[in-house]
TORPAVO-405651 format. One record per atom (N, C-alpha, C): atom name; residue in one letter; residue number from 1; z, y, x. Coordinates in pm, whole numbers, always signed. Layout:
site, code, pos, Z, Y, X
CA, A, NUM, Z, Y, X
...
END
This chain:
site, code, pos, Z, Y, X
N, M, 1, -637, -2578, -1985
CA, M, 1, -784, -2534, -1859
C, M, 1, -874, -2498, -1957
N, A, 2, -895, -2574, -2104
CA, A, 2, -965, -2558, -2180
C, A, 2, -985, -2408, -2233
N, I, 3, -860, -2363, -2277
CA, I, 3, -920, -2235, -2318
C, I, 3, -927, -2147, -2195
N, I, 4, -883, -2151, -2045
CA, I, 4, -945, -2035, -1989
C, I, 4, -1107, -2117, -1964
N, N, 5, -1151, -2206, -2004
CA, N, 5, -1251, -2226, -1952
C, N, 5, -1336, -2150, -2122
N, A, 6, -1321, -2191, -2214
CA, A, 6, -1397, -2090, -2293
C, A, 6, -1346, -1913, -2291
N, V, 7, -1210, -1861, -2285
CA, V, 7, -1226, -1763, -2266
C, V, 7, -1317, -1657, -2133
N, F, 8, -1388, -1803, -2064
CA, F, 8, -1428, -1734, -1934
C, F, 8, -1560, -1697, -1989
N, L, 9, -1613, -1869, -2069
CA, L, 9, -1747, -1833, -2111
C, L, 9, -1726, -1735, -2199
N, I, 10, -1695, -1663, -2302
CA, I, 10, -1692, -1593, -2340
C, I, 10, -1709, -1431, -2309
N, G, 11, -1616, -1414, -2195
CA, G, 11, -1607, -1350, -2128
C, G, 11, -1766, -1307, -2018
N, F, 12, -1843, -1425, -2009
CA, F, 12, -1961, -1404, -1927
C, F, 12, -2082, -1367, -2018
N, L, 13, -2023, -1423, -2159
CA, L, 13, -2184, -1388, -2204
C, L, 13, -2157, -1254, -2290
N, G, 14, -2014, -1248, -2302
CA, G, 14, -2028, -1055, -2331
C, G, 14, -2095, -974, -2204
N, L, 15, -2030, -949, -2087
CA, L, 15, -2107, -915, -1991
C, L, 15, -2237, -941, -1991
N, W, 16, -2319, -1031, -1979
CA, W, 16, -2463, -1058, -2046
C, W, 16, -2501, -971, -2136
N, F, 17, -2440, -1005, -2252
CA, F, 17, -2504, -926, -2394
C, F, 17, -2452, -752, -2333
N, G, 18, -2407, -761, -2313
CA, G, 18, -2341, -630, -2257
C, G, 18, -2479, -547, -2223
N, L, 19, -2499, -643, -2078
CA, L, 19, -2617, -531, -1987
C, L, 19, -2741, -553, -2038
N, L, 20, -2740, -634, -2152
CA, L, 20, -2885, -647, -2225
C, L, 20, -2886, -517, -2316
N, A, 21, -2783, -503, -2403
CA, A, 21, -2757, -423, -2539
C, A, 21, -2804, -314, -2414
N, I, 22, -2802, -256, -2350
CA, I, 22, -2795, -112, -2261
C, I, 22, -2957, -168, -2182
N, W, 23, -2972, -254, -2135
CA, W, 23, -3107, -284, -2071
C, W, 23, -3246, -265, -2252
N, L, 24, -3186, -299, -2355
CA, L, 24, -3282, -252, -2447
C, L, 24, -3315, -149, -2539
N, A, 25, -3099, -49, -2527
CA, A, 25, -3183, +107, -2525
C, A, 25, -3208, +169, -2403
N, M, 26, -3209, +122, -2316
CA, M, 26, -3313, +194, -2214
C, M, 26, -3463, +184, -2204
N, A, 27, -3539, +77, -2246
CA, A, 27, -3619, +31, -2236
C, A, 27, -3686, +130, -2360
N, I, 28, -3599, +83, -2515
CA, I, 28, -3688, +142, -2643
C, I, 28, -3696, +263, -2607
N, H, 29, -3621, +345, -2550
CA, H, 29, -3624, +474, -2517
C, H, 29, -3759, +517, -2424
N, F, 30, -3756, +443, -2333
CA, F, 30, -3824, +446, -2225
C, F, 30, -3972, +416, -2200
N, V, 31, -4046, +309, -2349
CA, V, 31, -4154, +281, -2258
C, V, 31, -4240, +376, -2388
N, P, 32, -4226, +408, -2455
CA, P, 32, -4319, +562, -2526
C, P, 32, -4346, +640, -2463
N, G, 33, -4223, +711, -2396
CA, G, 33, -4240, +798, -2255
C, G, 33, -4296, +750, -2117
N, Y, 34, -4314, +627, -2087
CA, Y, 34, -4356, +608, -1980
C, Y, 34, -4541, +532, -2004
N, R, 35, -4591, +522, -2144
CA, R, 35, -4725, +452, -2171
C, R, 35, -4804, +626, -2187
N, S, 36, -4674, +720, -2207
CA, S, 36, -4782, +846, -2256
C, S, 36, -4777, +952, -2127
N, M, 37, -4759, +897, -1989
CA, M, 37, -4795, +950, -1843
C, M, 37, -4941, +920, -1803
N, F, 38, -4945, +789, -1856
CA, F, 38, -5113, +757, -1817
C, F, 38, -5247, +768, -1912
N, C, 39, -5215, +848, -2022
CA, C, 39, -5275, +922, -2060
C, C, 39, -5379, +1063, -2048
N, Q, 40, -5303, +1094, -1955
CA, Q, 40, -5356, +1228, -1883
C, Q, 40, -5382, +1215, -1709
N, P, 41, -5460, +1314, -1714
CA, P, 41, -5513, +1302, -1530
C, P, 41, -5404, +1371, -1460
N, L, 42, -5328, +1287, -1379
CA, L, 42, -5248, +1325, -1262
C, L, 42, -5288, +1277, -1169
N, T, 43, -5195, +1378, -1043
CA, T, 43, -5257, +1294, -940
C, T, 43, -5092, +1165, -935
N, Q, 44, -5062, +1112, -836
CA, Q, 44, -4964, +1024, -802
C, Q, 44, -4848, +1066, -793
N, S, 45, -4814, +1168, -732
CA, S, 45, -4652, +1228, -740
C, S, 45, -4608, +1273, -809
N, E, 46, -4726, +1334, -892
CA, E, 46, -4707, +1387, -1082
C, E, 46, -4671, +1278, -1125
N, R, 47, -4746, +1154, -1075
CA, R, 47, -4698, +1100, -1246
C, R, 47, -4575, +1040, -1182
N, S, 48, -4548, +983, -1071
CA, S, 48, -4426, +945, -995
C, S, 48, -4259, +1049, -1014
N, A, 49, -4288, +1187, -1019
CA, A, 49, -4173, +1326, -1049
C, A, 49, -4171, +1239, -1207
N, K, 50, -4284, +1270, -1307
CA, K, 50, -4289, +1246, -1446
C, K, 50, -4190, +1133, -1505
N, A, 51, -4240, +1007, -1426
CA, A, 51, -4213, +901, -1437
C, A, 51, -4066, +866, -1417
N, L, 52, -4019, +936, -1288
CA, L, 52, -3864, +997, -1263
C, L, 52, -3821, +1080, -1388
N, Q, 53, -3830, +1171, -1432
CA, Q, 53, -3784, +1249, -1563
C, Q, 53, -3794, +1165, -1676
N, T, 54, -3853, +1049, -1669
CA, T, 54, -3836, +990, -1820
C, T, 54, -3760, +868, -1808
N, L, 55, -3725, +797, -1693
CA, L, 55, -3664, +704, -1645
C, L, 55, -3524, +758, -1667
N, N, 56, -3512, +874, -1623
CA, N, 56, -3342, +967, -1613
C, N, 56, -3332, +1027, -1765
N, A, 57, -3446, +1083, -1817
CA, A, 57, -3356, +1074, -1969
C, A, 57, -3342, +956, -2027
N, A, 58, -3471, +833, -2004
CA, A, 58, -3356, +700, -2030
C, A, 58, -3245, +667, -1999
N, L, 59, -3237, +703, -1958
CA, L, 59, -3096, +646, -1912
C, L, 59, -3019, +730, -1970
N, I, 60, -3008, +853, -1960
CA, I, 60, -2888, +959, -2014
C, I, 60, -2891, +916, -2226
N, H, 61, -3048, +880, -2269
CA, H, 61, -3003, +854, -2415
C, H, 61, -2934, +718, -2432
N, S, 62, -2983, +614, -2349
CA, S, 62, -2916, +458, -2358
C, S, 62, -2756, +498, -2390
N, A, 63, -2720, +573, -2271
CA, A, 63, -2558, +611, -2266
C, A, 63, -2538, +631, -2380
N, K, 64, -2594, +724, -2477
CA, K, 64, -2564, +741, -2573
C, K, 64, -2562, +730, -2747
N, S, 65, -2690, +629, -2708
CA, S, 65, -2736, +524, -2843
C, S, 65, -2603, +457, -2890
N, R, 66, -2597, +447, -3003
CA, R, 66, -2539, +303, -3107
C, R, 66, -2573, +190, -3041
N, L, 67, -2720, +144, -2987
CA, L, 67, -2709, +24, -2876
C, L, 67, -2655, +27, -2744
N, G, 68, -2686, +159, -2652
CA, G, 68, -2569, +124, -2560
C, G, 68, -2442, +191, -2552
N, R, 69, -2385, +228, -2596
CA, R, 69, -2245, +236, -2622
C, R, 69, -2185, +53, -2690
N, L, 70, -2261, +27, -2776
CA, L, 70, -2258, -163, -2797
C, L, 70, -2219, -250, -2672
N, G, 71, -2309, -224, -2570
CA, G, 71, -2350, -307, -2428
C, G, 71, -2233, -245, -2387
N, Q, 72, -2199, -93, -2370
CA, Q, 72, -2073, -80, -2317
C, Q, 72, -1930, -86, -2330
N, L, 73, -1934, -142, -2460
CA, L, 73, -1841, -177, -2524
C, L, 73, -1787, -367, -2506
N, L, 74, -1922, -419, -2515
CA, L, 74, -1964, -560, -2468
C, L, 74, -1952, -619, -2314
N, M, 75, -2001, -526, -2238
CA, M, 75, -1976, -513, -2096
C, M, 75, -1789, -462, -2024
N, A, 76, -1727, -406, -2088
CA, A, 76, -1593, -363, -2066
C, A, 76, -1547, -512, -2110
N, T, 77, -1543, -556, -2229
CA, T, 77, -1506, -625, -2318
C, T, 77, -1477, -765, -2249
N, G, 78, -1572, -808, -2199
CA, G, 78, -1653, -876, -2099
C, G, 78, -1529, -883, -1973
N, L, 79, -1585, -840, -1899
CA, L, 79, -1477, -783, -1732
C, L, 79, -1413, -839, -1765
N, S, 80, -1295, -722, -1841
CA, S, 80, -1202, -740, -1875
C, S, 80, -1120, -933, -1882
N, L, 81, -1222, -962, -1959
CA, L, 81, -1180, -1104, -1997
C, L, 81, -1211, -1178, -1888
N, L, 82, -1316, -1189, -1803
CA, L, 82, -1310, -1218, -1700
C, L, 82, -1216, -1185, -1577
N, M, 83, -1208, -1078, -1583
CA, M, 83, -1062, -1052, -1469
C, M, 83, -944, -1137, -1484
N, A, 84, -862, -1149, -1651
CA, A, 84, -776, -1204, -1707
C, A, 84, -802, -1346, -1688
N, T, 85, -899, -1388, -1672
CA, T, 85, -922, -1575, -1690
C, T, 85, -900, -1574, -1536
N, G, 86, -904, -1496, -1490
CA, G, 86, -962, -1512, -1319
C, G, 86, -766, -1516, -1228
N, I, 87, -715, -1436, -1287
CA, I, 87, -548, -1429, -1303
C, I, 87, -480, -1548, -1322
N, A, 88, -538, -1577, -1471
CA, A, 88, -414, -1668, -1539
C, A, 88, -492, -1800, -1438
N, W, 89, -601, -1843, -1407
CA, W, 89, -615, -1951, -1329
C, W, 89, -571, -1948, -1231
N, L, 90, -571, -1831, -1119
CA, L, 90, -520, -1881, -1014
C, L, 90, -372, -1872, -1019
N, I, 91, -295, -1817, -1132
CA, I, 91, -161, -1844, -1142
C, I, 91, -157, -2029, -1215
N, L, 92, -243, -2038, -1233
CA, L, 92, -197, -2166, -1301
C, L, 92, -271, -2258, -1201
N, R, 93, -304, -2255, -1119
CA, R, 93, -395, -2298, -1017
C, R, 93, -230, -2333, -905
N, T, 94, -197, -2182, -893
CA, T, 94, -51, -2188, -818
C, T, 94, +34, -2258, -848
N, L, 95, +75, -2268, -982
CA, L, 95, +158, -2339, -1055
C, L, 95, +175, -2518, -1041
N, E, 96, +23, -2541, -1021
CA, E, 96, -44, -2658, -999
C, E, 96, +40, -2716, -901
N, R, 97, +15, -2606, -784
CA, R, 97, -10, -2698, -607
C, R, 97, +186, -2719, -589
N, H, 98, +280, -2603, -684
CA, H, 98, +374, -2625, -673
C, H, 98, +450, -2690, -721
N, A, 99, +404, -2806, -846
CA, A, 99, +489, -2816, -927
C, A, 99, +524, -2988, -851
N, P, 100, +639, -2998, -848
CA, P, 100, +714, -3144, -791
C, P, 100, +670, -3218, -885
END
């Protein structure tokens, strides 16, 4: 059971570090574009449209950057470990319940 707990913790941390890496990749690209929006005199609707375009570009860029790809790898590995741990835990609980 200690091995399952350790693998669960590794999977959980991998998932969250992957989310953090993707968020950082997006923030690194989004912040400079976001700051430049307020330097120009624009109406609220133009600012909103430009913010949406900047956010969309940041999302696309974060998926292609090295940090974003590392985040995707960490998230996929973490989620796979969490699913495998859950299945192993369920099997062990079932075997424990039906043991003589």
